[in-house]
C-alpha positions as CSV (number, residue, x, y, z in Angstrom):
1,M,79.5,112.8,65.0
2,K,81.8,112.8,62.0
3,K,84.2,115.2,63.6
4,S,84.2,113.2,66.8
5,F,85.0,110.0,65.0
6,Y,87.7,111.7,62.9
7,L,89.4,113.0,66.0
8,I,89.5,109.5,67.5
9,A,90.9,108.0,64.3
10,F,93.3,110.9,63.7
11,S,94.7,110.5,67.2
12,L,95.8,107.0,66.4
13,I,98.4,108.2,64.0
14,L,99.5,111.9,64.0
15,F,101.7,113.2,61.3
16,A,103.5,116.6,61.5
17,A,105.8,117.8,58.7
18,C,108.0,120.8,58.0
19,K,110.7,122.1,55.7
20,K,114.1,120.6,56.7
21,D,116.7,123.0,58.0
22,N,119.3,121.0,56.2
23,P,118.5,119.7,52.7
24,T,121.2,117.0,52.9
25,P,119.6,113.6,52.2
26,V,119.0,111.4,55.2
27,D,121.8,109.1,56.1
28,N,120.1,105.7,56.4
29,N,123.0,104.4,58.5
30,N,121.8,106.4,61.5
31,N,118.3,107.5,60.5
32,N,118.7,110.9,62.0
33,G,117.8,113.2,59.1
34,G,121.4,113.8,58.0
35,A,122.2,115.7,61.3
36,Q,124.3,114.6,64.2
37,L,122.1,113.6,67.1
38,T,122.9,115.6,70.2
39,C,120.2,114.5,72.6
40,R,117.8,111.6,72.7
41,Y,115.3,110.0,75.1
42,D,116.3,107.5,77.6
43,T,113.0,107.4,79.4
44,V,109.6,109.1,79.0
45,Y,107.0,109.0,81.8
46,S,103.4,109.7,80.7
47,S,100.3,109.9,82.8
48,Q,98.3,108.1,80.1
49,Q,100.9,106.0,78.3
50,G,102.9,104.8,81.3
51,T,106.7,104.6,81.2
52,E,108.6,104.1,78.0
53,I,112.3,103.0,78.0
54,Y,114.3,103.5,74.8
55,A,117.2,101.3,73.6
56,Y,119.4,102.0,70.5
57,D,121.5,99.9,68.2
58,D,125.1,100.5,67.2
59,K,124.0,102.9,64.4
60,D,122.0,105.0,66.9
61,R,118.7,103.8,65.6
62,I,115.9,102.8,67.9
63,A,116.1,99.1,68.4
64,K,113.5,98.6,71.2
65,I,110.9,100.5,73.2
66,T,109.7,99.0,76.4
67,R,106.4,100.3,77.7
68,I,105.1,99.7,81.2
69,L,101.5,100.6,81.8
70,N,99.4,99.4,84.7
71,G,101.9,96.7,85.5
72,K,101.9,95.3,81.9
73,E,105.1,95.3,79.9
74,T,104.9,95.7,76.1
75,I,108.1,95.5,74.0
76,S,108.3,97.1,70.5
77,L,111.1,95.9,68.3
78,Y,112.5,97.7,65.3
79,T,114.0,95.9,62.3
80,Y,115.8,97.8,59.5
81,T,116.1,96.3,56.0
82,G,117.1,98.6,53.1
83,N,114.4,101.2,52.7
84,K,112.0,99.4,55.0
85,V,111.5,99.6,58.8
86,L,109.4,97.0,60.7
87,M,108.0,97.8,64.2
88,Q,106.3,95.0,66.0
89,N,104.8,94.3,69.4
90,E,102.0,92.1,70.7
91,D,99.3,94.7,69.8
92,Q,100.4,96.0,66.4
93,T,102.6,95.6,63.4
94,V,103.8,98.7,61.5
95,H,105.6,98.7,58.1
96,Y,107.4,102.0,57.1
97,I,108.5,102.2,53.5
98,L,111.0,105.0,53.0
99,N,111.8,107.1,49.9
100,N,115.2,108.1,48.6
101,N,115.5,110.9,51.2
102,G,114.8,108.5,54.1
103,F,111.2,109.6,54.8
104,A,108.2,107.4,55.0
105,D,106.1,107.4,51.8
106,T,103.9,104.6,53.0
107,V,102.9,103.4,56.5
108,L,101.0,100.2,56.9
109,M,99.6,99.6,60.4
110,D,97.8,96.4,61.5
111,I,96.2,96.8,64.9
112,K,95.3,93.5,66.5
113,G,91.6,93.1,67.2
114,L,90.8,96.6,66.0
115,G,91.6,97.1,62.3
116,Y,94.2,98.6,60.1
117,I,95.5,102.0,58.9
118,Q,97.2,102.7,55.6
119,V,98.9,106.1,55.2
120,F,100.3,107.4,51.9
121,N,102.4,110.6,52.0
122,T,103.2,113.0,49.1
123,Y,106.3,115.3,49.5
124,N,107.2,118.4,47.7
125,S,110.8,119.4,46.6
126,Q,111.4,120.8,50.1
127,N,110.7,117.5,51.8
128,Q,107.4,118.8,53.2
129,I,104.4,116.5,53.3
130,V,101.8,118.3,51.2
131,K,99.2,115.5,50.9
132,I,98.3,112.6,53.1
133,I,95.8,109.8,52.2
134,Q,94.5,107.6,55.1
135,D,92.6,104.5,54.3
136,M,91.5,102.7,57.5
137,E,89.2,100.3,59.1
138,I,88.8,100.9,62.9
139,G,86.3,98.8,64.9
140,G,84.4,97.8,61.8
141,N,84.1,101.4,60.5
142,E,85.7,102.0,57.1
143,V,87.2,105.5,56.6
144,Y,88.9,107.1,53.7
145,L,90.2,110.7,54.1
146,E,92.6,113.1,52.4
147,M,94.6,115.8,54.0
148,E,96.3,118.8,52.2
149,Q,98.9,120.6,54.2
150,T,100.4,124.1,53.9
151,Y,103.4,125.6,55.7
152,L,104.6,128.9,57.3
153,N,107.9,129.6,59.0
154,G,108.9,125.9,58.6
155,N,105.8,124.7,60.3
156,N,102.6,122.9,59.2
157,N,100.2,125.7,59.9
158,T,97.0,124.5,58.1
159,S,95.6,121.2,57.0
160,K,92.4,120.8,54.9
161,I,90.8,117.4,55.6
162,L,88.4,115.9,53.2
163,F,86.3,113.3,55.1
164,E,83.1,111.6,53.9
165,G,82.0,114.7,51.8
166,D,82.9,117.1,54.6
167,E,85.8,119.6,54.7
168,L,87.5,120.2,58.0
169,I,90.2,122.7,58.7
170,L,92.9,122.0,61.2
171,V,95.0,125.1,62.2
172,N,98.2,124.8,64.2
173,E,99.9,127.4,66.4
174,Y,103.6,127.3,67.4
175,H,106.1,128.9,69.8
176,L,108.1,130.6,67.2
177,D,110.9,131.4,69.7
178,K,111.3,127.7,70.7
179,E,113.0,125.2,68.4
180,N,111.4,121.8,68.2
181,V,113.8,119.8,70.4
182,F,111.7,116.6,69.6
183,K,112.4,116.5,65.9
184,E,115.3,114.0,66.0
185,M,113.2,111.6,68.1
186,E,110.1,112.2,65.9
187,Y,112.1,111.1,62.9
188,K,113.5,108.1,64.7
189,T,110.1,106.9,65.8
190,Q,107.9,108.0,62.8
191,F,110.4,108.4,59.9
192,I,108.9,111.8,58.8
193,P,110.2,115.4,58.9
194,S,109.1,117.5,61.8
195,N,108.0,121.1,62.5
196,K,110.7,123.7,63.1
197,N,109.1,125.0,66.3
198,L,107.3,123.5,69.3
199,M,103.6,123.1,69.0
200,K,101.5,125.5,71.0
201,A,97.9,124.5,70.1
202,S,95.7,123.1,67.3
203,Y,92.1,124.0,66.4
204,M,89.7,121.9,64.4
205,D,87.1,124.1,62.6
206,G,87.8,126.8,65.3
207,D,87.4,124.5,68.3
208,L,90.4,123.7,70.4
209,N,91.8,120.3,69.5
210,Q,94.9,120.2,71.7
211,S,97.0,122.6,73.7
212,F,100.6,122.1,74.8
213,T,102.6,123.6,77.7
214,Y,106.3,122.9,78.4
215,Q,108.9,123.2,81.1
216,F,112.6,123.6,80.2
217,D,116.0,122.9,81.8
218,A,119.0,125.2,81.7
219,Q,120.0,123.8,78.2
220,N,116.5,124.5,76.8
221,K,115.6,120.8,76.7
222,V,112.0,120.0,77.4
223,I,111.8,118.2,80.7
224,S,108.0,118.1,80.9
225,R,105.1,118.6,78.6
226,K,101.3,118.8,79.3
227,I,98.8,118.1,76.5
228,I,95.2,118.9,77.0
229,G,92.7,117.4,74.4
230,P,89.3,118.5,73.1
231,D,87.6,116.7,76.0
232,T,89.9,118.5,78.5
233,Q,91.6,115.1,79.2
234,E,95.1,115.8,80.2
235,N,98.3,113.9,79.5
236,S,101.5,114.9,81.4
237,E,104.9,113.7,80.2
238,T,108.3,113.9,81.8
239,F,111.5,113.3,79.7
240,V,114.9,112.0,80.7
241,W,117.4,112.9,78.0
242,K,120.9,111.6,77.2
243,C,123.1,113.9,75.3
244,K,126.4,113.5,73.5
């Protein structure tokens, strides 16, 4: 029961971290991790999340995400002030507080009618998230957990989760021959560093948590991704990229 509830809560806010390829501090004028953005989403089609349309400001930061699901349109607006980013829509408000390297130390999420999630990240000198504290109240259930993360080949390979007296182990596998083409967009939407390689699968205490399969175009951009969860529920995504 504890593991099932944890998986539900954990799926609400998923953090992946890695060693940066370039140690140059983040340029907060464009929020792209200090590297020139080459490709970004225009549109993402998801079998579970509907259609998401991305709009950017003149500094190449995300300004608006429009989601269309079951005929309902939800607009998320991003506001940037110093080291703080505010994301708001009719269902939730999220505050990202960034450190001097441009990564989120603190994430405060208020989910309308459901509860809140507070996330506190600790980084090492290589800009890897080595510890995560999550304090949340979801549907009247109060949860506090800690997660300690280790890395291999630039990827978060193992997380030890301390949850209500239990210890859970999350193990991640990667396609080591495939660079993570999502890392620029993961930074732009979550303000954290990303894994070096594409995720292949994750296992919670030995049981399959998620598996990932991809299709690529001639430029090695991911044009589709299929994610299968622990209950065999499937989410298929198609990506439309704009490159410069």
